[in-house]
C-alpha positions, 0 to 999 in steps of 0.5 A, spaced: 738 840 454 742 839 459 742 836 464 744 835 471 746 829 476 741 831 480 735 832 476 738 825 473 737 821 479 731 824 481 728 821 473 732 815 473 729 814 480 722 816 477 723 811 471 726 805 476 719 805 481 714 806 476 718 798 472 718 795 480 725 795 480 730 795 486 735 801 483 738 800 491 739 792 489 746 796 485 751 798 490 754 804 484 746 807 484 746 806 490 753 811 492 750 815 487 744 817 491 747 817 497 752 822 496 746 826 492 743 828 497 745 834 501 747 833 507 747 839 512 751 839 520 748 843 526 752 844 531 747 844 538 752 849 542 748 849 549 751 856 554 747 858 560 740 853 560 737 848 564 737 843 557 729 843 556 730 845 550 733 838 548 729 835 552 723 838 548 725 836 543 727 828 544 719 828 545 717 830 538 713 827 535 710 826 529 717 827 526 720 824 531 727 826 533 730 820 530 726 821 523 729 829 524 737 825 525 737 819 520 732 821 515 733 827 509 728 833 513 726 836 507 728 832 501 734 831 497 737 834 505 739 830 510 740 833 518 747 831 521 746 834 529 755 834 528 755 836 535 750 836 541 753 837 548 748 833 553 746 827 547 752 825 544 756 819 546 763 823 545 766 827 551 771 830 552 776 832 546 773 827 541 766 831 543 771 838 541 773 835 535 767 834 532 764 840 533 771 844 530 771 839 524 763 840 524 765 848 523 769 847 517 763 845 513 758 850 510 753 848 519 747 851 522 748 854 529 743 852 535 745 856 541 740 853 547 741 858 552 743 865 554 751 867 554 753 870 559 757 876 559 759 879 566 764 873 567 765 868 562 767 863 566 761 861 568 760 857 562 766 854 560 766 849 554 772 845 552 779 847 555 786 848 551 792 849 555 789 847 560 784 851 562 777 852 560 775 855 554 769 860 554 763 860 552 763 867 549 768 864 545 765 859 542 759 862 541 763 869 537 767 864 533 762 859 530 756 864 530 761 869 524 762 862 521 756 859 520 750 860 515 745 861 519 743 862 527 738 859 532 737 861 538 733 855 541 729 858 547 727 864 551 735 865 553 737 865 547 732 869 544 732 874 550 735 872 555 729 869 559 730 867 567 738 867 567 737 875 565 732 876 570 732 880 577 738 880 580 742 875 577 749 877 575 752 873 570 750 879 565 747 873 561 742 876 554 740 872 548 744 871 541 742 877 537 743 882 542 751 877 543 754 879 536 750 886 536 756 888 541 761 882 537 760 886 531 757 878 527 753 880 522 750 872 521 742 873 521 739 869 528 732 867 528 728 866 535 725 862 538 723 863 543 719 858 549 720 856 556 720 850 554 720 851 546 714 847 541 718 840 539 714 843 532 717 849 532 725 848 531 724 842 526 719 846 521 724 852 522 729 848 519 724 844 515 723 851 512 731 854 511 732 847 508 727 847 503 727 855 501 733 859 505 733 863 510 729 868 505 723 864 506 721 866 514 718 871 515 720 874 522 718 880 526 721 885 529 723 881 535 726 875 530 721 870 531 718 867 525 711 871 524 708 862 522 710 861 529 709 867 533 703 872 530 698 870 534 695 873 540 693 868 545 688 871 548 685 871 541 685 863 541 684 862 548 678 857 551 677 861 556 675 868 552 669 867 554 669 868 560 674 874 559 668 878 554 662 876 560 667 878 566 668 872 570 675 872 572 678 867 577 680 870 584 686 866 586 688 859 583 683 853 581 677 857 581 673 857 575 673 863 570 679 867 566 686 868 569 687 874 567 687 877 573 692 872 576 698 874 572 696 872 565 700 874 559 696 871 554 693 878 552 701 880 550 704 873 548 704 871 541 705 865 540 701 858 537 701 854 543 694 853 543 693 849 536 701 846 537 698 843 546 706 841 550 707 833 551 705 831 545 699 834 544 698 832 551 697 840 554 699 847 554 700 852 560 691 855 559 689 847 557 692 847 566 687 852 568 694 856 569 696 864 567 699 863 561 707 866 562 708 869 556 716 866 555 715 868 548 715 874 549 722 879 551 719 882 557 720 873 560 721 872 565 716 878 568 720 881 574 716 886 576 709 882 574 709 875 574 703 874 577 699 881 576 695 882 570 700 887 564 696 892 561 692 891 554 693 894 548 688 891 543 683 887 545 679 882 539 674 878 537 677 870 538 679 867 532 677 860 533 671 859 540 666 863 540 663 868 547 661 865 552 654 869 554 653 872 562 650 866 565 645 872 570 645 868 576 651 869 577 656 873 581 661 878 575 666 881 577 664 888 576 671 892 578 671 899 573 678 896 570 675 889 569 669 891 566 673 896 562 677 890 559 671 885 558 666 893 555 672 893 550 672 885 548 665 886 547 665 892 543 669 889 537 664 882 537 659 887 537 662 893 532 663 886 528 656 882 528 653 890 527 657 891 520 654 885 518 648 886 519 649 892 515 652 889 510 647 883 509 641 890 509 646 893 504 645 887 499 637 887 500 635 894 499 641 893 492 637 887 491 629 890 491 632 896 488 
C-alpha cells in the first residue's frame, strides 16, 4: 500500500515518541517535519475601523495570541499573520511589500472596519506613483484573490457605526461591497463591537481544519455555532422579565428591556463567553445589550428604546425568578403582555410535561 510523505512523518514521530527518542536532534528530520506543516498567510486589512477588534484579539486568553501566531492553530496548520497594520513592526514600503508578497500565495483575507465607498479617499493604505491607494481598491483586489474572507466586527460585517445616522462615508459591509463589485469569494461575517477573540480563533481553526463547508452560517452569513441563541433566552435577568420587573432608569434593579435592551432580538453566545478574559459582558454590568451582533446595529432610531419582541421562549440556562408579591410590578399593558407571553410559554411547557407523565402512569396501570 502506498504511503504519503505526510503519513510517513506522522508515523515516524509517533514511533519515536513511544521509544523516547528526540527526533528533532536530527536536523534533516527537523527540516522535514517543518516542511510538512502547512502555512496559511493571513492578510488583516483595516478599513473604516477603530481597531477595537484588533485590541480584542490581542486579549485572547486560551489560546493566547502568541500561541495562535507562533504555534499550530490546528495540527499541521500554522497561521502567518503576514500583514496587520496595527501590530506589524514593518512600515511604509516594507509593510506594503509584505502584503503584496502574501497575496501571491493562497491566503485568507480578514477585513476589520467598514468599506468606505462614498469618498474612498477617507481610507487610503499605501502609495502608488505619489498618490494614496484607496482602501476599496485593496479590498476588491484581495477579495478576488483570497481563498476565503472573514469580516471581523460589526463594521466589516454590516457597516456598523460608520454606516449609521447621517455619516457621509457611504460605509457598508464587505459582503454588500463584494456584491456590488461582483466578487464571488465567500464571506464569513463575525459581527460584534468588538468581537470576542474566541469567535475569530474558533472560526479560523474550523476553516483550517475542515474547510468552509464545516462552517454553517445563517441568513446573515454568521456562523450558527456562535450566533444561533437569543441573548434573551440565556439572560441572567430573564426571570425579572418573566415576572414583570423592569428597571426604569440606569442603576435600577430588574430587567433592562425598557432601557433599550436588544437581547430579545440579538443572537450571540455572549452569556456563555464573557469578554476581557471571561470578566464581564454588557448584561453582567447591568447595562442593556446594544445588539451589536445584528445587522440593524447601531439602531439609529431606537438605541435606548425597546425593540418589538417577535418571539419569547423559555430560558435555556437560567430558571425563572418568581414574583415577590410584596414588590410593585410594572402592569403597563405592553410589558404585561410580554411577561405573560413568556410565562405562558413556560407554563405550557410545564403543562405538557405533566400531561405526558400522567399518560405514562395510566399506560402502566393498564
